[in-house]
N, CA, C, O and the ligand as a Tripos MOL2 file, in Angstrom:
@<TRIPOS>MOLECULE
protein
  321   319    81     0     0
PROTEIN
NO_CHARGES

@<TRIPOS>ATOM
      1 N         168.4310  215.4150  179.3840 N.3       1 MET1
      2 CA        168.1130  214.1740  180.0930 C.3       1 MET1
      3 C         169.1970  213.1340  179.8390 C.2       1 MET1
      4 O         169.0070  212.2050  179.0550 O.2       1 MET1
      5 N         170.3150  213.2960  180.4990 N.am      2 SER2
      6 CA        171.3990  212.3490  180.3120 C.3       2 SER2
      7 C         171.3950  211.2570  181.3770 C.2       2 SER2
      8 O         171.9410  210.1730  181.1740 O.2       2 SER2
      9 N         170.7740  211.5560  182.5090 N.am      3 ASP3
     10 CA        170.7300  210.5460  183.5620 C.3       3 ASP3
     11 C         169.4770  209.6880  183.4240 C.2       3 ASP3
     12 O         168.4070  210.1820  183.0670 O.2       3 ASP3
     13 N         169.6250  208.4060  183.7090 N.am      4 GLY4
     14 CA        168.4860  207.5200  183.6260 C.3       4 GLY4
     15 C         168.3950  206.8370  182.2970 C.2       4 GLY4
     16 O         168.8650  207.3510  181.2820 O.2       4 GLY4
     17 N         167.7860  205.6730  182.3060 N.am      5 LYS5
     18 CA        167.6220  204.9070  181.0850 C.3       5 LYS5
     19 C         166.1420  204.8480  180.7180 C.2       5 LYS5
     20 O         165.3010  204.3870  181.4900 O.2       5 LYS5
     21 N         165.8630  205.3270  179.5270 N.am      6 PHE6
     22 CA        164.4940  205.3400  179.0400 C.3       6 PHE6
     23 C         164.3570  204.3950  177.8530 C.2       6 PHE6
     24 O         165.2780  204.2560  177.0480 O.2       6 PHE6
     25 N         163.2000  203.7470  177.7540 N.am      7 THR7
     26 CA        162.9110  203.0110  176.5380 C.3       7 THR7
     27 C         162.6670  204.0420  175.4430 C.2       7 THR7
     28 O         162.4030  205.2080  175.7360 O.2       7 THR7
     29 N         162.7510  203.6300  174.2100 N.am      8 THR8
     30 CA        162.5730  204.5720  173.0980 C.3       8 THR8
     31 C         161.2160  205.2610  173.1680 C.2       8 THR8
     32 O         161.1180  206.4760  172.9980 O.2       8 THR8
     33 N         160.1790  204.4830  173.4190 N.am      9 GLN9
     34 CA        158.8240  205.0440  173.4860 C.3       9 GLN9
     35 C         158.6870  206.0080  174.6650 C.2       9 GLN9
     36 O         158.0720  207.0680  174.5500 O.2       9 GLN9
     37 N         159.2660  205.6220  175.7860 N.am     10 ALA10
     38 CA        159.1940  206.4780  176.9660 C.3      10 ALA10
     39 C         159.9310  207.7900  176.7210 C.2      10 ALA10
     40 O         159.4760  208.8550  177.1410 O.2      10 ALA10
     41 N         161.0630  207.7070  176.0450 N.am     11 ALA11
     42 CA        161.8520  208.9050  175.7690 C.3      11 ALA11
     43 C         161.0800  209.8640  174.8710 C.2      11 ALA11
     44 O         161.1450  211.0800  175.0500 O.2      11 ALA11
     45 N         160.3520  209.3140  173.9050 N.am     12 VAL12
     46 CA        159.5670  210.1510  172.9960 C.3      12 VAL12
     47 C         158.4410  210.8520  173.7550 C.2      12 VAL12
     48 O         158.2350  212.0560  173.6040 O.2      12 VAL12
     49 N         157.7160  210.0870  174.5720 N.am     13 LEU13
     50 CA        156.6030  210.6600  175.3310 C.3      13 LEU13
     51 C         157.0940  211.6780  176.3610 C.2      13 LEU13
     52 O         156.5170  212.7540  176.5210 O.2      13 LEU13
     53 N         158.1620  211.3160  177.0450 N.am     14 TRP14
     54 CA        158.7480  212.2230  178.0470 C.3      14 TRP14
     55 C         159.1800  213.5180  177.3890 C.2      14 TRP14
     56 O         159.0720  214.5940  177.9760 O.2      14 TRP14
     57 N         159.6760  213.4020  176.1440 N.am     15 GLY15
     58 CA        160.1470  214.5680  175.4150 C.3      15 GLY15
     59 C         159.0410  215.5260  175.0120 C.2      15 GLY15
     60 O         159.3020  216.6840  174.6870 O.2      15 GLY15
     61 N         157.8040  215.0430  175.0340 N.am     16 THR16
     62 CA        156.6760  215.9130  174.6920 C.3      16 THR16
     63 C         156.2550  216.7860  175.8740 C.2      16 THR16
     64 O         155.4860  217.7350  175.7180 O.2      16 THR16
     65 N         156.7630  216.4560  177.0410 N.am     17 ILE17
     66 CA        156.4170  217.2270  178.2400 C.3      17 ILE17
     67 C         157.3500  218.4350  178.3520 C.2      17 ILE17
     68 O         158.5670  218.2920  178.2400 O.2      17 ILE17
     69 N         156.7870  219.6120  178.5710 N.am     18 PRO18
     70 CA        157.6360  220.8030  178.7200 C.3      18 PRO18
     71 C         158.6650  220.6090  179.8350 C.2      18 PRO18
     72 O         158.3890  219.9850  180.8600 O.2      18 PRO18
     73 N         159.8590  221.1630  179.6040 N.am     19 VAL19
     74 CA        160.9540  220.9750  180.5670 C.3      19 VAL19
     75 C         160.5590  221.4190  181.9730 C.2      19 VAL19
     76 O         160.8950  220.7640  182.9580 O.2      19 VAL19
     77 N         159.8480  222.5300  182.0530 N.am     20 GLU20
     78 CA        159.4430  223.0250  183.3720 C.3      20 GLU20
     79 C         158.5400  222.0160  184.0780 C.2      20 GLU20
     80 O         158.6340  221.8190  185.2890 O.2      20 GLU20
     81 N         157.6600  221.3770  183.2940 N.am     21 ALA21
     82 CA        156.7800  220.3710  183.8650 C.3      21 ALA21
     83 C         157.5740  219.1340  184.2730 C.2      21 ALA21
     84 O         157.2920  218.5080  185.2940 O.2      21 ALA21
     85 N         158.5740  218.7920  183.4570 N.am     22 GLN22
     86 CA        159.4370  217.6570  183.8020 C.3      22 GLN22
     87 C         160.1090  217.8850  185.1490 C.2      22 GLN22
     88 O         160.1630  216.9880  185.9910 O.2      22 GLN22
     89 N         160.6200  219.1010  185.3410 N.am     23 LYS23
     90 CA        161.3110  219.4210  186.5920 C.3      23 LYS23
     91 C         160.3690  219.2950  187.7830 C.2      23 LYS23
     92 O         160.7410  218.7680  188.8310 O.2      23 LYS23
     93 N         159.1400  219.7840  187.6070 N.am     24 ARG24
     94 CA        158.1610  219.6940  188.6950 C.3      24 ARG24
     95 C         157.8680  218.2400  189.0330 C.2      24 ARG24
     96 O         157.7690  217.8590  190.1990 O.2      24 ARG24
     97 N         157.7320  217.4350  187.9750 N.am     25 ILE25
     98 CA        157.4260  216.0180  188.1720 C.3      25 ILE25
     99 C         158.5600  215.3280  188.9260 C.2      25 ILE25
    100 O         158.3230  214.5920  189.8840 O.2      25 ILE25
    101 N         159.7910  215.5730  188.4840 N.am     26 LEU26
    102 CA        160.9510  214.8990  189.0800 C.3      26 LEU26
    103 C         161.2140  215.3680  190.5070 C.2      26 LEU26
    104 O         161.8110  214.6460  191.3050 O.2      26 LEU26
    105 N         160.7680  216.5750  190.8200 N.am     27 ALA27
    106 CA        161.0380  217.1340  192.1470 C.3      27 ALA27
    107 C         159.9240  216.8270  193.1380 C.2      27 ALA27
    108 O         160.0240  217.1790  194.3130 O.2      27 ALA27
    109 N         158.8720  216.1800  192.6770 N.am     28 ALA28
    110 CA        157.7210  215.9530  193.5560 C.3      28 ALA28
    111 C         157.1670  214.5480  193.3870 C.2      28 ALA28
    112 O         156.0200  214.3590  192.9810 O.2      28 ALA28
    113 N         158.0020  213.5670  193.7070 N.am     29 VAL29
    114 CA        157.5710  212.1790  193.6800 C.3      29 VAL29
    115 C         157.3550  211.7310  195.1200 C.2      29 VAL29
    116 O         158.1990  211.9760  195.9820 O.2      29 VAL29
    117 N         156.2400  211.0840  195.3780 N.am     30 PHE30
    118 CA        155.9390  210.7240  196.7600 C.3      30 PHE30
    119 C         156.7460  209.5160  197.2160 C.2      30 PHE30
    120 O         156.7570  208.4740  196.5610 O.2      30 PHE30
    121 N         157.4220  209.6750  198.3510 N.am     31 CYS31
    122 CA        158.1750  208.5860  198.9570 C.3      31 CYS31
    123 C         157.4000  208.0930  200.1790 C.2      31 CYS31
    124 O         157.0690  208.8760  201.0700 O.2      31 CYS31
    125 N         157.1150  206.7910  200.2130 N.am     32 VAL32
    126 CA        156.3170  206.2500  201.3150 C.3      32 VAL32
    127 C         157.1090  206.2270  202.6210 C.2      32 VAL32
    128 O         156.5210  206.2110  203.7020 O.2      32 VAL32
    129 N         158.4260  206.2260  202.5290 N.am     33 LYS33
    130 CA        159.2330  206.2220  203.7500 C.3      33 LYS33
    131 C         159.3570  207.6190  204.3350 C.2      33 LYS33
    132 O         159.2270  207.8070  205.5450 O.2      33 LYS33
    133 N         159.6110  208.6080  203.4650 N.am     34 CYS34
    134 CA        159.7240  209.9890  203.9380 C.3      34 CYS34
    135 C         158.3360  210.5770  204.2040 C.2      34 CYS34
    136 O         158.2020  211.5720  204.9160 O.2      34 CYS34
    137 N         157.3140  209.9580  203.6290 N.am     35 ARG35
    138 CA        155.9410  210.4920  203.7160 C.3      35 ARG35
    139 C         155.9090  211.9260  203.2190 C.2      35 ARG35
    140 O         155.2760  212.8030  203.8060 O.2      35 ARG35
    141 N         156.6110  212.1290  202.1220 N.am     36 ASP36
    142 CA        156.7110  213.4810  201.5860 C.3      36 ASP36
    143 C         157.0190  213.4050  200.0920 C.2      36 ASP36
    144 O         157.3830  212.3500  199.5710 O.2      36 ASP36
    145 N         156.8690  214.5240  199.4260 N.am     37 ALA37
    146 CA        157.2470  214.6160  198.0260 C.3      37 ALA37
    147 C         158.7460  214.8690  197.9550 C.2      37 ALA37
    148 O         159.2590  215.8040  198.5710 O.2      37 ALA37
    149 N         159.4350  214.0350  197.2050 N.am     38 VAL38
    150 CA        160.8930  214.1250  197.1590 C.3      38 VAL38
    151 C         161.3780  214.1650  195.7140 C.2      38 VAL38
    152 O         160.6130  213.9440  194.7750 O.2      38 VAL38
    153 N         162.6610  214.4520  195.5620 N.am     39 GLN39
    154 CA        163.3050  214.3840  194.2490 C.3      39 GLN39
    155 C         163.5740  212.9190  193.9150 C.2      39 GLN39
    156 O         164.0430  212.1640  194.7650 O.2      39 GLN39
    157 N         163.2780  212.5180  192.6800 N.am     40 ILE40
    158 CA        163.5760  211.1600  192.2390 C.3      40 ILE40
    159 C         164.9400  211.1580  191.5540 C.2      40 ILE40
    160 O         165.2310  212.0290  190.7340 O.2      40 ILE40
    161 N         165.7760  210.1730  191.8960 N.am     41 VAL41
    162 CA        167.1060  210.0840  191.3010 C.3      41 VAL41
    163 C         167.3300  208.6750  190.7540 C.2      41 VAL41
    164 O         166.6410  207.7290  191.1340 O.2      41 VAL41
    165 N         168.3000  208.5590  189.8630 N.am     42 ASN42
    166 CA        168.6610  207.2610  189.2700 C.3      42 ASN42
    167 C         167.4480  206.5460  188.6850 C.2      42 ASN42
    168 O         167.2630  205.3450  188.8820 O.2      42 ASN42
    169 N         166.6340  207.2980  187.9710 N.am     43 PHE43
    170 CA        165.3850  206.7300  187.4910 C.3      43 PHE43
    171 C         165.4810  206.1890  186.0690 C.2      43 PHE43
    172 O         166.3320  206.5820  185.2710 O.2      43 PHE43
    173 N         164.5600  205.2670  185.7970 N.am     44 THR44
    174 CA        164.4070  204.7350  184.4510 C.3      44 THR44
    175 C         163.0150  205.1070  183.9540 C.2      44 THR44
    176 O         162.1400  205.4380  184.7540 O.2      44 THR44
    177 N         162.8060  205.0570  182.6620 N.am     45 GLY45
    178 CA        161.5200  205.4000  182.0950 C.3      45 GLY45
    179 C         160.9700  204.2710  181.2500 C.2      45 GLY45
    180 O         161.6760  203.6900  180.4260 O.2      45 GLY45
    181 N         159.7010  203.9680  181.4640 N.am     46 ASP46
    182 CA        159.0420  202.9260  180.6870 C.3      46 ASP46
    183 C         157.6330  203.4140  180.3600 C.2      46 ASP46
    184 O         157.2120  204.4600  180.8540 O.2      46 ASP46
    185 N         156.9110  202.6760  179.5450 N.am     47 VAL47
    186 CA        155.5460  203.0500  179.1880 C.3      47 VAL47
    187 C         154.6150  201.9050  179.5580 C.2      47 VAL47
    188 O         154.8780  200.7500  179.2260 O.2      47 VAL47
    189 N         153.5260  202.2300  180.2480 N.am     48 ASP48
    190 CA        152.5870  201.1830  180.6450 C.3      48 ASP48
    191 C         151.5270  200.9730  179.5660 C.2      48 ASP48
    192 O         151.5720  201.5950  178.5040 O.2      48 ASP48
    193 N         150.5840  200.0990  179.8500 N.am     49 LYS49
    194 CA        149.5770  199.7170  178.8540 C.3      49 LYS49
    195 C         148.6670  200.8680  178.4520 C.2      49 LYS49
    196 O         148.0930  200.8690  177.3630 O.2      49 LYS49
    197 N         148.5400  201.8510  179.3450 N.am     50 ARG50
    198 CA        147.6650  202.9830  179.0540 C.3      50 ARG50
    199 C         148.3780  204.0570  178.2460 C.2      50 ARG50
    200 O         147.7700  205.0420  177.8260 O.2      50 ARG50
    201 N         149.6730  203.8570  178.0350 N.am     51 GLY51
    202 CA        150.4270  204.8320  177.2650 C.3      51 GLY51
    203 C         151.0040  205.9370  178.1180 C.2      51 GLY51
    204 O         151.4270  206.9740  177.6080 O.2      51 GLY51
    205 N         151.0200  205.7080  179.4310 N.am     52 ASP52
    206 CA        151.6040  206.6920  180.3380 C.3      52 ASP52
    207 C         153.0540  206.3330  180.6270 C.2      52 ASP52
    208 O         153.4320  205.1620  180.6230 O.2      52 ASP52
    209 N         153.8530  207.3560  180.8770 N.am     53 VAL53
    210 CA        155.2540  207.1300  181.2200 C.3      53 VAL53
    211 C         155.3500  206.7430  182.6950 C.2      53 VAL53
    212 O         154.7580  207.3890  183.5590 O.2      53 VAL53
    213 N         156.0970  205.6930  182.9640 N.am     54 VAL54
    214 CA        156.3050  205.2540  184.3410 C.3      54 VAL54
    215 C         157.7730  205.4620  184.7050 C.2      54 VAL54
    216 O         158.6660  204.8350  184.1350 O.2      54 VAL54
    217 N         157.9980  206.3460  185.6570 N.am     55 LEU55
    218 CA        159.3520  206.6110  186.1310 C.3      55 LEU55
    219 C         159.6050  205.7970  187.3930 C.2      55 LEU55
    220 O         158.8360  205.8650  188.3520 O.2      55 LEU55
    221 N         160.6860  205.0300  187.3860 N.am     56 LYS56
    222 CA        161.0510  204.2490  188.5600 C.3      56 LYS56
    223 C         162.4630  204.6400  188.9730 C.2      56 LYS56
    224 O         163.3920  204.6300  188.1660 O.2      56 LYS56
    225 N         162.6010  204.9820  190.2480 N.am     57 GLY57
    226 CA        163.9150  205.4000  190.7050 C.3      57 GLY57
    227 C         164.0300  205.3350  192.2120 C.2      57 GLY57
    228 O         163.3520  204.5480  192.8720 O.2      57 GLY57
    229 N         164.9050  206.1800  192.7460 N.am     58 SER58
    230 CA        165.1530  206.1810  194.1750 C.3      58 SER58
    231 C         164.8820  207.5630  194.7640 C.2      58 SER58
    232 O         165.0460  208.5870  194.1020 O.2      58 SER58
    233 N         164.4640  207.5590  196.0210 N.am     59 CYS59
    234 CA        164.2670  208.7960  196.7550 C.3      59 CYS59
    235 C         165.6250  209.4450  197.0080 C.2      59 CYS59
    236 O         166.5630  208.7840  197.4540 O.2      59 CYS59
    237 N         165.7260  210.7460  196.7200 N.am     60 ALA60
    238 CA        166.9970  211.4500  196.9070 C.3      60 ALA60
    239 C         167.3670  211.5640  198.3820 C.2      60 ALA60
    240 O         168.5390  211.7330  198.7180 O.2      60 ALA60
    241 N         166.3690  211.4720  199.2630 N.am     61 LYS61
    242 CA        166.6260  211.6260  200.6970 C.3      61 LYS61
    243 C         167.0260  210.3140  201.3580 C.2      61 LYS61
    244 O         168.0200  210.2610  202.0820 O.2      61 LYS61
    245 N         166.2560  209.2520  201.1120 N.am     62 CYS62
    246 CA        166.4970  208.0080  201.8430 C.3      62 CYS62
    247 C         166.8880  206.8440  200.9490 C.2      62 CYS62
    248 O         167.3120  205.8020  201.4490 O.2      62 CYS62
    249 N         166.7550  206.9970  199.6380 N.am     63 GLY63
    250 CA        167.1480  205.9350  198.7330 C.3      63 GLY63
    251 C         166.0930  204.8780  198.4900 C.2      63 GLY63
    252 O         166.3230  203.9320  197.7370 O.2      63 GLY63
    253 N         164.9370  205.0270  199.1180 N.am     64 TYR64
    254 CA        163.8740  204.0510  198.9410 C.3      64 TYR64
    255 C         163.3100  204.1440  197.5200 C.2      64 TYR64
    256 O         163.3280  205.2060  196.8960 O.2      64 TYR64
    257 N         162.8150  203.0190  197.0290 N.am     65 GLU65
    258 CA        162.2780  202.9890  195.6750 C.3      65 GLU65
    259 C         161.0060  203.8170  195.5620 C.2      65 GLU65
    260 O         160.0800  203.6720  196.3600 O.2      65 GLU65
    261 N         160.9760  204.6820  194.5590 N.am     66 VAL66
    262 CA        159.7870  205.4870  194.3120 C.3      66 VAL66
    263 C         159.3660  205.3290  192.8510 C.2      66 VAL66
    264 O         160.2010  205.0980  191.9750 O.2      66 VAL66
    265 N         158.0770  205.4550  192.6030 N.am     67 VAL67
    266 CA        157.5350  205.3100  191.2560 C.3      67 VAL67
    267 C         156.5950  206.4670  190.9800 C.2      67 VAL67
    268 O         155.8120  206.8630  191.8440 O.2      67 VAL67
    269 N         156.6750  207.0060  189.7780 N.am     68 ARG68
    270 CA        155.7960  208.1040  189.4040 C.3      68 ARG68
    271 C         155.2220  207.8050  188.0220 C.2      68 ARG68
    272 O         155.9620  207.6120  187.0580 O.2      68 ARG68
    273 N         153.9010  207.7710  187.9400 N.am     69 VAL69
    274 CA        153.2520  207.6020  186.6500 C.3      69 VAL69
    275 C         152.9100  208.9750  186.1010 C.2      69 VAL69
    276 O         152.2550  209.7720  186.7720 O.2      69 VAL69
    277 N         153.3500  209.2500  184.8850 N.am     70 VAL70
    278 CA        153.1110  210.5410  184.2470 C.3      70 VAL70
    279 C         152.0780  210.3420  183.1460 C.2      70 VAL70
    280 O         152.3410  209.6930  182.1340 O.2      70 VAL70
    281 N         150.8980  210.9130  183.3660 N.am     71 GLU71
    282 CA        149.8190  210.7170  182.4070 C.3      71 GLU71
    283 C         149.9660  211.6830  181.2380 C.2      71 GLU71
    284 O         149.3330  212.7380  181.1950 O.2      71 GLU71
    285 N         150.8160  211.2960  180.2950 N.am     72 THR72
    286 CA        151.1130  212.1700  179.1560 C.3      72 THR72
    287 C         149.8940  212.4020  178.2810 C.2      72 THR72
    288 O         149.7830  213.4340  177.6190 O.2      72 THR72
    289 N         148.9740  211.4320  178.2800 N.am     73 SER73
    290 CA        147.7840  211.5550  177.4360 C.3      73 SER73
    291 C         146.8560  212.6390  177.9500 C.2      73 SER73
    292 O         146.0120  213.1410  177.2090 O.2      73 SER73
    293 N         147.0090  213.0020  179.2160 N.am     74 GLU74
    294 CA        146.1420  214.0230  179.8160 C.3      74 GLU74
    295 C         146.9460  215.2210  180.2860 C.2      74 GLU74
    296 O         146.5190  215.9570  181.1750 O.2      74 GLU74
    297 N         148.0830  215.4070  179.6990 N.am     75 ASP75
    298 CA        148.9700  216.4710  180.1420 C.3      75 ASP75
    299 C         148.3310  217.8420  179.9380 C.2      75 ASP75
    300 O         147.9790  218.2130  178.8180 O.2      75 ASP75
    301 N         148.1860  218.5810  181.0230 N.am     76 GLN76
    302 CA        147.6240  219.9210  180.9820 C.3      76 GLN76
    303 C         148.5480  220.8700  181.7250 C.2      76 GLN76
    304 O         148.3420  221.1460  182.9070 O.2      76 GLN76
    305 N         149.5730  221.3720  181.0320 N.am     77 PRO77
    306 CA        150.6000  222.2150  181.6780 C.3      77 PRO77
    307 C         150.0250  223.4550  182.3490 C.2      77 PRO77
    308 O         150.6120  223.9510  183.3100 O.2      77 PRO77
    309 N         148.8920  223.9710  181.8710 N.am     78 GLN78
    310 CA        148.3540  225.2030  182.4190 C.3      78 GLN78
    311 C         147.5410  224.9580  183.6830 C.2      78 GLN78
    312 O         147.1980  225.9040  184.3930 O.2      78 GLN78
    313 N         147.2360  223.7140  183.9660 N.am     79 ASN79
    314 CA        146.4620  223.3890  185.1520 C.3      79 ASN79
    315 C         147.3350  223.4770  186.3890 C.2      79 ASN79
    316 O         147.9530  222.4950  186.8020 O.2      79 ASN79
    317 N         147.3780  224.6480  186.9670 N.am     80 ASN80
    318 CA        148.2970  224.8480  188.0860 C.3      80 ASN80
    319 C         147.5520  225.3900  189.2890 C.2      80 ASN80
    320 O         148.1560  225.6250  190.3360 O.2      80 ASN80
    321 ZN        162.4640  208.7850  201.0330 Zn       81 ZN81
@<TRIPOS>BOND
     1     1     2 1
     2     2     3 1
     3     3     4 2
     4     3     5 am
     5     5     6 1
     6     6     7 1
     7     7     8 2
     8     7     9 am
     9     9    10 1
    10    10    11 1
    11    11    12 2
    12    11    13 am
    13    13    14 1
    14    14    15 1
    15    15    16 2
    16    15    17 am
    17    17    18 1
    18    18    19 1
    19    19    20 2
    20    19    21 am
    21    21    22 1
    22    22    23 1
    23    23    24 2
    24    23    25 am
    25    25    26 1
    26    26    27 1
    27    27    28 2
    28    27    29 am
    29    29    30 1
    30    30    31 1
    31    31    32 2
    32    31    33 am
    33    33    34 1
    34    34    35 1
    35    35    36 2
    36    35    37 am
    37    37    38 1
    38    38    39 1
    39    39    40 2
    40    39    41 am
    41    41    42 1
    42    42    43 1
    43    43    44 2
    44    43    45 am
    45    45    46 1
    46    46    47 1
    47    47    48 2
    48    47    49 am
    49    49    50 1
    50    50    51 1
    51    51    52 2
    52    51    53 am
    53    53    54 1
    54    54    55 1
    55    55    56 2
    56    55    57 am
    57    57    58 1
    58    58    59 1
    59    59    60 2
    60    59    61 am
    61    61    62 1
    62    62    63 1
    63    63    64 2
    64    63    65 am
    65    65    66 1
    66    66    67 1
    67    67    68 2
    68    67    69 am
    69    69    70 1
    70    70    71 1
    71    71    72 2
    72    71    73 am
    73    73    74 1
    74    74    75 1
    75    75    76 2
    76    75    77 am
    77    77    78 1
    78    78    79 1
    79    79    80 2
    80    79    81 am
    81    81    82 1
    82    82    83 1
    83    83    84 2
    84    83    85 am
    85    85    86 1
    86    86    87 1
    87    87    88 2
    88    87    89 am
    89    89    90 1
    90    90    91 1
    91    91    92 2
    92    91    93 am
    93    93    94 1
    94    94    95 1
    95    95    96 2
    96    95    97 am
    97    97    98 1
    98    98    99 1
    99    99   100 2
   100    99   101 am
   101   101   102 1
   102   102   103 1
   103   103   104 2
   104   103   105 am
   105   105   106 1
   106   106   107 1
   107   107   108 2
   108   107   109 am
   109   109   110 1
   110   110   111 1
   111   111   112 2
   112   111   113 am
   113   113   114 1
   114   114   115 1
   115   115   116 2
   116   115   117 am
   117   117   118 1
   118   118   119 1
   119   119   120 2
   120   119   121 am
   121   121   122 1
   122   122   123 1
   123   123   124 2
   124   123   125 am
   125   125   126 1
   126   126   127 1
   127   127   128 2
   128   127   129 am
   129   129   130 1
   130   130   131 1
   131   131   132 2
   132   131   133 am
   133   133   134 1
   134   134   135 1
   135   135   136 2
   136   135   137 am
   137   137   138 1
   138   138   139 1
   139   139   140 2
   140   139   141 am
   141   141   142 1
   142   142   143 1
   143   143   144 2
   144   143   145 am
   145   145   146 1
   146   146   147 1
   147   147   148 2
   148   147   149 am
   149   149   150 1
   150   150   151 1
   151   151   152 2
   152   151   153 am
   153   153   154 1
   154   154   155 1
   155   155   156 2
   156   155   157 am
   157   157   158 1
   158   158   159 1
   159   159   160 2
   160   159   161 am
   161   161   162 1
   162   162   163 1
   163   163   164 2
   164   163   165 am
   165   165   166 1
   166   166   167 1
   167   167   168 2
   168   167   169 am
   169   169   170 1
   170   170   171 1
   171   171   172 2
   172   171   173 am
   173   173   174 1
   174   174   175 1
   175   175   176 2
   176   175   177 am
   177   177   178 1
   178   178   179 1
   179   179   180 2
   180   179   181 am
   181   181   182 1
   182   182   183 1
   183   183   184 2
   184   183   185 am
   185   185   186 1
   186   186   187 1
   187   187   188 2
   188   187   189 am
   189   189   190 1
   190   190   191 1
   191   191   192 2
   192   191   193 am
   193   193   194 1
   194   194   195 1
   195   195   196 2
   196   195   197 am
   197   197   198 1
   198   198   199 1
   199   199   200 2
   200   199   201 am
   201   201   202 1
   202   202   203 1
   203   203   204 2
   204   203   205 am
   205   205   206 1
   206   206   207 1
   207   207   208 2
   208   207   209 am
   209   209   210 1
   210   210   211 1
   211   211   212 2
   212   211   213 am
   213   213   214 1
   214   214   215 1
   215   215   216 2
   216   215   217 am
   217   217   218 1
   218   218   219 1
   219   219   220 2
   220   219   221 am
   221   221   222 1
   222   222   223 1
   223   223   224 2
   224   223   225 am
   225   225   226 1
   226   226   227 1
   227   227   228 2
   228   227   229 am
   229   229   230 1
   230   230   231 1
   231   231   232 2
   232   231   233 am
   233   233   234 1
   234   234   235 1
   235   235   236 2
   236   235   237 am
   237   237   238 1
   238   238   239 1
   239   239   240 2
   240   239   241 am
   241   241   242 1
   242   242   243 1
   243   243   244 2
   244   243   245 am
   245   245   246 1
   246   246   247 1
   247   247   248 2
   248   247   249 am
   249   249   250 1
   250   250   251 1
   251   251   252 2
   252   251   253 am
   253   253   254 1
   254   254   255 1
   255   255   256 2
   256   255   257 am
   257   257   258 1
   258   258   259 1
   259   259   260 2
   260   259   261 am
   261   261   262 1
   262   262   263 1
   263   263   264 2
   264   263   265 am
   265   265   266 1
   266   266   267 1
   267   267   268 2
   268   267   269 am
   269   269   270 1
   270   270   271 1
   271   271   272 2
   272   271   273 am
   273   273   274 1
   274   274   275 1
   275   275   276 2
   276   275   277 am
   277   277   278 1
   278   278   279 1
   279   279   280 2
   280   279   281 am
   281   281   282 1
   282   282   283 1
   283   283   284 2
   284   283   285 am
   285   285   286 1
   286   286   287 1
   287   287   288 2
   288   287   289 am
   289   289   290 1
   290   290   291 1
   291   291   292 2
   292   291   293 am
   293   293   294 1
   294   294   295 1
   295   295   296 2
   296   295   297 am
   297   297   298 1
   298   298   299 1
   299   299   300 2
   300   299   301 am
   301   301   302 1
   302   302   303 1
   303   303   304 2
   304   303   305 am
   305   305   306 1
   306   306   307 1
   307   307   308 2
   308   307   309 am
   309   309   310 1
   310   310   311 1
   311   311   312 2
   312   311   313 am
   313   313   314 1
   314   314   315 1
   315   315   316 2
   316   315   317 am
   317   317   318 1
   318   318   319 1
   319   319   320 2
@<TRIPOS>SUBSTRUCTURE
     1 MET1         2 RESIDUE 1 A MET
     2 SER2         6 RESIDUE 1 A SER
     3 ASP3        10 RESIDUE 1 A ASP
     4 GLY4        14 RESIDUE 1 A GLY
     5 LYS5        18 RESIDUE 1 A LYS
     6 PHE6        22 RESIDUE 1 A PHE
     7 THR7        26 RESIDUE 1 A THR
     8 THR8        30 RESIDUE 1 A THR
     9 GLN9        34 RESIDUE 1 A GLN
    10 ALA10       38 RESIDUE 1 A ALA
    11 ALA11       42 RESIDUE 1 A ALA
    12 VAL12       46 RESIDUE 1 A VAL
    13 LEU13       50 RESIDUE 1 A LEU
    14 TRP14       54 RESIDUE 1 A TRP
    15 GLY15       58 RESIDUE 1 A GLY
    16 THR16       62 RESIDUE 1 A THR
    17 ILE17       66 RESIDUE 1 A ILE
    18 PRO18       70 RESIDUE 1 A PRO
    19 VAL19       74 RESIDUE 1 A VAL
    20 GLU20       78 RESIDUE 1 A GLU
    21 ALA21       82 RESIDUE 1 A ALA
    22 GLN22       86 RESIDUE 1 A GLN
    23 LYS23       90 RESIDUE 1 A LYS
    24 ARG24       94 RESIDUE 1 A ARG
    25 ILE25       98 RESIDUE 1 A ILE
    26 LEU26      102 RESIDUE 1 A LEU
    27 ALA27      106 RESIDUE 1 A ALA
    28 ALA28      110 RESIDUE 1 A ALA
    29 VAL29      114 RESIDUE 1 A VAL
    30 PHE30      118 RESIDUE 1 A PHE
    31 CYS31      122 RESIDUE 1 A CYS
    32 VAL32      126 RESIDUE 1 A VAL
    33 LYS33      130 RESIDUE 1 A LYS
    34 CYS34      134 RESIDUE 1 A CYS
    35 ARG35      138 RESIDUE 1 A ARG
    36 ASP36      142 RESIDUE 1 A ASP
    37 ALA37      146 RESIDUE 1 A ALA
    38 VAL38      150 RESIDUE 1 A VAL
    39 GLN39      154 RESIDUE 1 A GLN
    40 ILE40      158 RESIDUE 1 A ILE
    41 VAL41      162 RESIDUE 1 A VAL
    42 ASN42      166 RESIDUE 1 A ASN
    43 PHE43      170 RESIDUE 1 A PHE
    44 THR44      174 RESIDUE 1 A THR
    45 GLY45      178 RESIDUE 1 A GLY
    46 ASP46      182 RESIDUE 1 A ASP
    47 VAL47      186 RESIDUE 1 A VAL
    48 ASP48      190 RESIDUE 1 A ASP
    49 LYS49      194 RESIDUE 1 A LYS
    50 ARG50      198 RESIDUE 1 A ARG
    51 GLY51      202 RESIDUE 1 A GLY
    52 ASP52      206 RESIDUE 1 A ASP
    53 VAL53      210 RESIDUE 1 A VAL
    54 VAL54      214 RESIDUE 1 A VAL
    55 LEU55      218 RESIDUE 1 A LEU
    56 LYS56      222 RESIDUE 1 A LYS
    57 GLY57      226 RESIDUE 1 A GLY
    58 SER58      230 RESIDUE 1 A SER
    59 CYS59      234 RESIDUE 1 A CYS
    60 ALA60      238 RESIDUE 1 A ALA
    61 LYS61      242 RESIDUE 1 A LYS
    62 CYS62      246 RESIDUE 1 A CYS
    63 GLY63      250 RESIDUE 1 A GLY
    64 TYR64      254 RESIDUE 1 A TYR
    65 GLU65      258 RESIDUE 1 A GLU
    66 VAL66      262 RESIDUE 1 A VAL
    67 VAL67      266 RESIDUE 1 A VAL
    68 ARG68      270 RESIDUE 1 A ARG
    69 VAL69      274 RESIDUE 1 A VAL
    70 VAL70      278 RESIDUE 1 A VAL
    71 GLU71      282 RESIDUE 1 A GLU
    72 THR72      286 RESIDUE 1 A THR
    73 SER73      290 RESIDUE 1 A SER
    74 GLU74      294 RESIDUE 1 A GLU
    75 ASP75      298 RESIDUE 1 A ASP
    76 GLN76      302 RESIDUE 1 A GLN
    77 PRO77      306 RESIDUE 1 A PRO
    78 GLN78      310 RESIDUE 1 A GLN
    79 ASN79      314 RESIDUE 1 A ASN
    80 ASN80      318 RESIDUE 1 A ASN
    81 ZN81       321 GROUP 0 **** ****
């Protein structure tokens, strides 16, 4: 994870997520302009009040701002 700026807390929480799950998350962020799940690029990571990681970045297709909340507290990698 060299791209993007994460807060220390966000980096720790994000690091607890399996890499495969991270890839799925980053590749399926909903863009309101594309009306589709897109790849998020140039993203930053922060932590909200609930302790979830909040990824903020741009849609890889159109560049519109996209946000993805990752509920690390309820992470269930096997739920597929
Ligand atoms: Zn888009």
